[in-house]
N, CA, C and O atoms as a Tinker XYZ file with bonds, in Angstrom:
   312  protein
     1  N      0.852000   -1.174000    0.000000    73     2
     2  CA     0.000000    0.000000    0.000000    64     1     3
     3  C      0.898000    1.237000    0.000000    63     2     4     5
     4  O      1.725000    1.402000    0.897000    81     3
     5  N      0.745000    2.082000   -0.972000    73     3     6
     6  CA     1.548000    3.290000   -1.068000    64     5     7
     7  C      0.624000    4.498000   -1.040000    63     6     8     9
     8  O     -0.452000    4.489000   -1.637000    81     7
     9  N      1.056000    5.529000   -0.343000    73     7    10
    10  CA     0.211000    6.717000   -0.226000    64     9    11
    11  C      1.076000    7.961000   -0.175000    63    10    12    13
    12  O      2.294000    7.886000   -0.013000    81    11
    13  N      0.431000    9.097000   -0.316000    73    11    14
    14  CA     1.152000   10.363000   -0.246000    64    13    15
    15  C      1.325000   10.774000    1.212000    63    14    16    17
    16  O      0.625000   10.288000    2.101000    81    15
    17  N      2.258000   11.664000    1.429000    73    15    18
    18  CA     2.498000   12.182000    2.770000    64    17    19
    19  C      1.289000   12.983000    3.260000    63    18    20    21
    20  O      0.973000   12.968000    4.450000    81    19
    21  N      0.628000   13.668000    2.361000    73    19    22
    22  CA    -0.558000   14.442000    2.719000    64    21    23
    23  C     -1.661000   13.518000    3.237000    63    22    24    25
    24  O     -2.312000   13.818000    4.238000    81    23
    25  N     -1.866000   12.396000    2.550000    73    23    26
    26  CA    -2.874000   11.429000    2.999000    64    25    27
    27  C     -2.482000   10.860000    4.361000    63    26    28    29
    28  O     -3.329000   10.713000    5.242000    81    27
    29  N     -1.209000   10.542000    4.531000    73    27    30
    30  CA    -0.734000   10.015000    5.818000    64    29    31
    31  C     -0.999000   11.018000    6.934000    63    30    32    33
    32  O     -1.461000   10.648000    8.013000    81    31
    33  N     -0.709000   12.272000    6.671000    73    31    34
    34  CA    -0.887000   13.311000    7.687000    64    33    35
    35  C     -2.345000   13.378000    8.151000    63    34    36    37
    36  O     -2.606000   13.530000    9.345000    81    35
    37  N     -3.278000   13.268000    7.233000    73    35    38
    38  CA    -4.689000   13.403000    7.610000    64    37    39
    39  C     -5.278000   12.124000    8.209000    63    38    40    41
    40  O     -6.350000   12.169000    8.813000    81    39
    41  N     -4.597000   10.985000    8.054000    73    39    42
    42  CA    -5.114000    9.715000    8.579000    64    41    43
    43  C     -4.077000    8.977000    9.434000    63    42    44    45
    44  O     -4.115000    7.751000    9.542000    81    43
    45  N     -3.168000    9.720000   10.031000    73    43    46
    46  CA    -2.012000    9.124000   10.702000    64    45    47
    47  C     -2.389000    8.066000   11.738000    63    46    48    49
    48  O     -1.871000    6.951000   11.685000    81    47
    49  N     -3.263000    8.383000   12.662000    73    47    50
    50  CA    -3.580000    7.445000   13.741000    64    49    51
    51  C     -4.259000    6.181000   13.215000    63    50    52    53
    52  O     -3.969000    5.077000   13.675000    81    51
    53  N     -5.152000    6.349000   12.259000    73    51    54
    54  CA    -5.844000    5.196000   11.666000    64    53    55
    55  C     -4.839000    4.282000   10.945000    63    54    56    57
    56  O     -4.900000    3.060000   11.087000    81    55
    57  N     -3.933000    4.864000   10.186000    73    55    58
    58  CA    -2.956000    4.087000    9.421000    64    57    59
    59  C     -1.995000    3.360000   10.355000    63    58    60    61
    60  O     -1.690000    2.188000   10.136000    81    59
    61  N     -1.515000    4.045000   11.399000    73    59    62
    62  CA    -0.613000    3.401000   12.353000    64    61    63
    63  C     -1.323000    2.252000   13.066000    63    62    64    65
    64  O     -0.725000    1.197000   13.277000    81    63
    65  N     -2.583000    2.441000   13.437000    73    63    66
    66  CA    -3.343000    1.361000   14.073000    64    65    67
    67  C     -3.495000    0.162000   13.145000    63    66    68    69
    68  O     -3.430000   -0.982000   13.596000    81    67
    69  N     -3.697000    0.411000   11.850000    73    67    70
    70  CA    -3.815000   -0.678000   10.882000    64    69    71
    71  C     -2.498000   -1.450000   10.746000    63    70    72    73
    72  O     -2.500000   -2.676000   10.640000    81    71
    73  N     -1.387000   -0.732000   10.750000    73    71    74
    74  CA    -0.079000   -1.389000   10.669000    64    73    75
    75  C      0.144000   -2.257000   11.910000    63    74    76    77
    76  O      0.639000   -3.380000   11.809000    81    75
    77  N     -0.222000   -1.734000   13.068000    73    75    78
    78  CA    -0.066000   -2.500000   14.310000    64    77    79
    79  C     -0.959000   -3.737000   14.293000    63    78    80    81
    80  O     -0.514000   -4.827000   14.651000    81    79
    81  N     -2.212000   -3.577000   13.880000    73    79    82
    82  CA    -3.169000   -4.698000   13.886000    64    81    83
    83  C     -2.851000   -5.758000   12.846000    63    82    84    85
    84  O     -2.940000   -6.953000   13.126000    81    83
    85  N     -2.479000   -5.324000   11.644000    73    83    86
    86  CA    -2.292000   -6.276000   10.551000    64    85    87
    87  C     -0.857000   -6.768000   10.402000    63    86    88    89
    88  O     -0.625000   -7.875000    9.917000    81    87
    89  N      0.103000   -5.951000   10.817000    73    87    90
    90  CA     1.502000   -6.304000   10.611000    64    89    91
    91  C      1.982000   -6.002000    9.200000    63    90    92    93
    92  O      3.130000   -6.286000    8.859000    81    91
    93  N      1.111000   -5.430000    8.381000    73    91    94
    94  CA     1.457000   -5.113000    6.982000    64    93    95
    95  C      2.042000   -3.702000    6.925000    63    94    96    97
    96  O      1.398000   -2.751000    7.370000    81    95
    97  N      3.261000   -3.551000    6.380000    73    95    98
    98  CA     3.877000   -2.224000    6.294000    64    97    99
    99  C      3.140000   -1.304000    5.313000    63    98   100   101
   100  O      2.425000   -1.765000    4.424000    81    99
   101  N      3.332000   -0.006000    5.497000    73    99   102
   102  CA     2.732000    1.006000    4.625000    64   101   103
   103  C      3.861000    1.823000    4.011000    63   102   104   105
   104  O      4.806000    2.203000    4.704000    81   103
   105  N      3.764000    2.095000    2.707000    73   103   106
   106  CA     4.765000    2.915000    2.016000    64   105   107
   107  C      4.227000    4.318000    1.786000    63   106   108   109
   108  O      3.065000    4.505000    1.424000    81   107
   109  N      5.085000    5.288000    2.002000    73   107   110
   110  CA     4.750000    6.684000    1.755000    64   109   111
   111  C      5.721000    7.203000    0.711000    63   110   112   113
   112  O      6.927000    6.964000    0.782000    81   111
   113  N      5.170000    7.916000   -0.260000    73   111   114
   114  CA     6.023000    8.459000   -1.321000    64   113   115
   115  C      6.075000    9.970000   -1.204000    63   114   116   117
   116  O      5.056000   10.639000   -1.032000    81   115
   117  N      7.306000   10.496000   -1.304000    73   115   118
   118  CA     7.518000   11.951000   -1.229000    64   117   119
   119  C      8.667000   12.303000   -2.160000    63   118   120   121
   120  O      9.787000   11.825000   -1.983000    81   119
   121  N      8.387000   13.135000   -3.147000    73   119   122
   122  CA     9.387000   13.576000   -4.130000    64   121   123
   123  C     10.107000   12.394000   -4.774000    63   122   124   125
   124  O     11.325000   12.414000   -4.949000    81   123
   125  N      9.335000   11.365000   -5.122000    73   123   126
   126  CA     9.897000   10.211000   -5.806000    64   125   127
   127  C     10.621000    9.224000   -4.900000    63   126   128   129
   128  O     11.076000    8.179000   -5.365000    81   127
   129  N     10.730000    9.537000   -3.634000    73   127   130
   130  CA    11.369000    8.641000   -2.674000    64   129   131
   131  C     10.293000    7.925000   -1.853000    63   130   132   133
   132  O      9.255000    8.501000   -1.526000    81   131
   133  N     10.561000    6.672000   -1.533000    73   131   134
   134  CA     9.614000    5.910000   -0.737000    64   133   135
   135  C     10.221000    5.569000    0.617000    63   134   136   137
   136  O     11.394000    5.213000    0.732000    81   135
   137  N      9.384000    5.689000    1.629000    73   135   138
   138  CA     9.765000    5.231000    2.957000    64   137   139
   139  C      8.687000    4.261000    3.429000    63   138   140   141
   140  O      7.585000    4.226000    2.882000    81   139
   141  N      9.012000    3.494000    4.427000    73   139   142
   142  CA     8.078000    2.468000    4.884000    64   141   143
   143  C      7.868000    2.594000    6.387000    63   142   144   145
   144  O      8.817000    2.743000    7.156000    81   143
   145  N      6.587000    2.531000    6.791000    73   143   146
   146  CA     6.233000    2.461000    8.208000    64   145   147
   147  C      5.874000    1.015000    8.486000    63   146   148   149
   148  O      4.992000    0.440000    7.848000    81   147
   149  N      6.582000    0.434000    9.462000    73   147   150
   150  CA     6.313000   -0.956000    9.792000    64   149   151
   151  C      6.552000   -1.186000   11.273000    63   150   152   153
   152  O      7.264000   -0.429000   11.933000    81   151
   153  N      5.951000   -2.230000   11.771000    73   151   154
   154  CA     6.103000   -2.580000   13.169000    64   153   155
   155  C      7.489000   -3.175000   13.406000    63   154   156   157
   156  O      7.972000   -3.971000   12.601000    81   155
   157  N      8.114000   -2.795000   14.489000    73   155   158
   158  CA     9.414000   -3.351000   14.844000    64   157   159
   159  C      9.255000   -4.792000   15.311000    63   158   160   161
   160  O     10.109000   -5.638000   15.045000    81   159
   161  N      8.166000   -5.061000   16.004000    73   159   162
   162  CA     7.882000   -6.417000   16.463000    64   161   163
   163  C      7.002000   -7.099000   15.427000    63   162   164   165
   164  O      5.874000   -6.662000   15.198000    81   163
   165  N      7.494000   -8.165000   14.796000    73   163   166
   166  CA     6.688000   -8.838000   13.773000    64   165   167
   167  C      5.421000   -9.437000   14.382000    63   166   168   169
   168  O      5.415000   -9.910000   15.518000    81   167
   169  N      4.373000   -9.401000   13.606000    73   167   170
   170  CA     3.083000   -9.933000   14.032000    64   169   171
   171  C      3.073000  -11.435000   13.816000    63   170   172   173
   172  O      3.491000  -11.912000   12.761000    81   171
   173  N      2.601000  -12.184000   14.801000    73   171   174
   174  CA     2.495000  -13.633000   14.687000    64   173   175
   175  C      1.336000  -13.972000   13.748000    63   174   176   177
   176  O      0.186000  -13.646000   14.041000    81   175
   177  N      1.631000  -14.618000   12.633000    73   175   178
   178  CA     0.619000  -14.913000   11.622000    64   177   179
   179  C     -0.463000  -15.842000   12.149000    63   178   180   181
   180  O     -1.623000  -15.728000   11.750000    81   179
   181  N     -0.107000  -16.745000   13.026000    73   179   182
   182  CA    -1.110000  -17.672000   13.559000    64   181   183
   183  C     -2.140000  -16.954000   14.414000    63   182   184   185
   184  O     -3.289000  -17.390000   14.484000    81   183
   185  N     -1.759000  -15.872000   15.060000    73   183   186
   186  CA    -2.712000  -15.111000   15.868000    64   185   187
   187  C     -3.708000  -14.337000   15.007000    63   186   188   189
   188  O     -4.750000  -13.905000   15.500000    81   187
   189  N     -3.392000  -14.161000   13.727000    73   187   190
   190  CA    -4.302000  -13.444000   12.826000    64   189   191
   191  C     -5.348000  -14.354000   12.200000    63   190   192   193
   192  O     -6.259000  -13.872000   11.526000    81   191
   193  N     -5.232000  -15.662000   12.410000    73   191   194
   194  CA    -6.205000  -16.580000   11.832000    64   193   195
   195  C     -7.592000  -16.303000   12.390000    63   194   196   197
   196  O     -7.749000  -16.051000   13.585000    81   195
   197  N     -8.580000  -16.352000   11.535000    73   195   198
   198  CA    -9.956000  -16.139000   11.960000    64   197   199
   199  C    -10.646000  -17.489000   12.086000    63   198   200   201
   200  O    -10.406000  -18.406000   11.300000    81   199
   201  N    -11.501000  -17.590000   13.084000    73   199   202
   202  CA   -12.239000  -18.821000   13.281000    64   201   203
   203  C    -13.326000  -18.943000   12.213000    63   202   204   205
   204  O    -14.040000  -17.982000   11.925000    81   203
   205  N    -13.441000  -20.132000   11.635000    73   203   206
   206  CA   -14.450000  -20.391000   10.612000    64   205   207
   207  C    -15.445000  -21.410000   11.149000    63   206   208   209
   208  O    -15.076000  -22.502000   11.583000    81   207
   209  N    -16.700000  -21.028000   11.108000    73   207   210
   210  CA   -17.737000  -21.967000   11.526000    64   209   211
   211  C    -17.932000  -22.996000   10.417000    63   210   212   213
   212  O    -17.553000  -22.749000    9.272000    81   211
   213  N    -18.508000  -24.125000   10.737000    73   211   214
   214  CA   -18.781000  -25.204000    9.791000    64   213   215
   215  C    -17.511000  -25.828000    9.233000    63   214   216   217
   216  O    -17.510000  -26.332000    8.110000    81   215
   217  N    -16.446000  -25.801000    9.994000    73   215   218
   218  CA   -15.200000  -26.433000    9.596000    64   217   219
   219  C    -15.024000  -27.686000   10.436000    63   218   220   221
   220  O    -15.236000  -27.673000   11.649000    81   219
   221  N    -14.639000  -28.755000    9.782000    73   219   222
   222  CA   -14.454000  -30.013000   10.485000    64   221   223
   223  C    -13.187000  -29.933000   11.317000    63   222   224   225
   224  O    -12.122000  -29.567000   10.821000    81   223
   225  N    -13.317000  -30.277000   12.576000    73   223   226
   226  CA   -12.150000  -30.341000   13.443000    64   225   227
   227  C    -12.076000  -31.743000   14.020000    63   226   228   229
   228  O    -13.099000  -32.412000   14.165000    81   227
   229  N    -10.911000  -32.178000   14.339000    73   227   230
   230  CA   -10.749000  -33.502000   14.925000    64   229   231
   231  C     -9.718000  -34.315000   14.176000    63   230   232   233
   232  O     -8.850000  -33.772000   13.493000    81   231
   233  N     -9.825000  -35.622000   14.313000    73   231   234
   234  CA    -8.875000  -36.552000   13.724000    64   233   235
   235  C     -9.216000  -36.778000   12.251000    63   234   236   237
   236  O    -10.329000  -37.200000   11.937000    81   235
   237  N     -8.288000  -36.508000   11.357000    73   235   238
   238  CA    -8.546000  -36.655000    9.924000    64   237   239
   239  C     -8.751000  -38.116000    9.525000    63   238   240   241
   240  O     -9.404000  -38.381000    8.516000    81   239
   241  N     -8.217000  -39.062000   10.282000    73   239   242
   242  CA    -8.421000  -40.477000    9.976000    64   241   243
   243  C     -9.887000  -40.876000   10.102000    63   242   244   245
   244  O    -10.337000  -41.804000    9.430000    81   243
   245  N    -10.633000  -40.183000   10.957000    73   243   246
   246  CA   -12.061000  -40.469000   11.094000    64   245   247
   247  C    -12.816000  -40.122000    9.810000    63   246   248   249
   248  O    -13.812000  -40.772000    9.492000    81   247
   249  N    -12.367000  -39.119000    9.074000    73   247   250
   250  CA   -13.027000  -38.738000    7.821000    64   249   251
   251  C    -12.794000  -39.781000    6.730000    63   250   252   253
   252  O    -13.669000  -40.016000    5.897000    81   251
   253  N    -11.633000  -40.398000    6.735000    73   251   254
   254  CA   -11.303000  -41.391000    5.718000    64   253   255
   255  C    -12.213000  -42.603000    5.832000    63   254   256   257
   256  O    -12.597000  -43.189000    4.819000    81   255
   257  N    -12.555000  -42.976000    7.034000    73   255   258
   258  CA   -13.346000  -44.188000    7.270000    64   257   259
   259  C    -14.806000  -43.880000    7.591000    63   258   260   261
   260  O    -15.501000  -44.723000    8.158000    81   259
   261  N    -15.276000  -42.703000    7.243000    73   259   262
   262  CA   -16.654000  -42.316000    7.521000    64   261   263
   263  C    -17.597000  -43.009000    6.533000    63   262   264   265
   264  O    -17.297000  -43.100000    5.343000    81   263
   265  N    -18.726000  -43.494000    7.027000    73   263   266
   266  CA   -19.710000  -44.188000    6.187000    64   265   267
   267  C    -20.738000  -43.174000    5.678000    63   266   268   269
   268  O    -21.554000  -42.666000    6.447000    81   267
   269  N    -20.689000  -42.885000    4.368000    73   267   270
   270  CA   -21.585000  -41.918000    3.745000    64   269   271
   271  C    -22.834000  -42.568000    3.153000    63   270   272   273
   272  O    -23.685000  -41.860000    2.613000    81   271
   273  N    -22.970000  -43.873000    3.236000    73   271   274
   274  CA   -24.051000  -44.575000    2.535000    64   273   275
   275  C    -25.441000  -44.105000    2.959000    63   274   276   277
   276  O    -26.358000  -44.125000    2.138000    81   275
   277  N    -25.628000  -43.691000    4.193000    73   275   278
   278  CA   -26.943000  -43.208000    4.636000    64   277   279
   279  C    -27.235000  -41.802000    4.141000    63   278   280   281
   280  O    -28.397000  -41.395000    4.099000    81   279
   281  N    -26.206000  -41.049000    3.763000    73   279   282
   282  CA   -26.381000  -39.663000    3.313000    64   281   283
   283  C    -26.378000  -39.525000    1.793000    63   282   284   285
   284  O    -26.675000  -38.447000    1.279000    81   283
   285  N    -26.060000  -40.556000    1.086000    73   283   286
   286  CA   -25.903000  -40.481000   -0.364000    64   285   287
   287  C    -27.191000  -40.857000   -1.078000    63   286   288   289
   288  O    -27.750000  -41.928000   -0.843000    81   287
   289  N    -27.656000  -39.978000   -1.942000    73   287   290
   290  CA   -28.803000  -40.242000   -2.790000    64   289   291
   291  C    -28.322000  -40.030000   -4.227000    63   290   292   293
   292  O    -28.106000  -38.896000   -4.657000    81   291
   293  N    -28.158000  -41.115000   -4.951000    73   291   294
   294  CA   -27.533000  -41.042000   -6.270000    64   293   295
   295  C    -28.280000  -40.114000   -7.216000    63   294   296   297
   296  O    -27.648000  -39.335000   -7.929000    81   295
   297  N    -29.607000  -40.174000   -7.243000    73   295   298
   298  CA   -30.385000  -39.310000   -8.151000    64   297   299
   299  C    -30.242000  -37.842000   -7.781000    63   298   300   301
   300  O    -30.148000  -36.981000   -8.656000    81   299
   301  N    -30.228000  -37.563000   -6.506000    73   299   302
   302  CA   -30.132000  -36.178000   -6.044000    64   301   303
   303  C    -28.714000  -35.624000   -6.173000    63   302   304   305
   304  O    -28.536000  -34.450000   -6.498000    81   303
   305  N    -27.693000  -36.468000   -5.918000    73   303   306
   306  CA   -26.327000  -35.986000   -5.874000    64   305   307
   307  C    -25.611000  -36.024000   -7.224000    63   306   308   309
   308  O    -24.536000  -35.437000   -7.347000    81   307
   309  N    -26.154000  -36.678000   -8.224000    73   307   310
   310  CA   -25.480000  -36.709000   -9.525000    64   309   311
   311  C    -26.145000  -35.849000  -10.536000    63   310   312
   312  O    -25.691000  -35.775000  -11.677000    81   311
């Protein structure tokens, strides 16, 4: 993300908060030169994962041996 210094000045606190929350650096361009605002402490990517509902959790071996015969309707599913 690259922006002008003028835009940064008018949205400074919001942009800094976004860098802190996301860990994604921001580039500012001034007179053809670019500088980068970034967090000194890297953000842990695993902490940014979002929980997804309707996701299967548990032992993957149970899925391999699951009996689908009661749920399968050939006319409906093909």
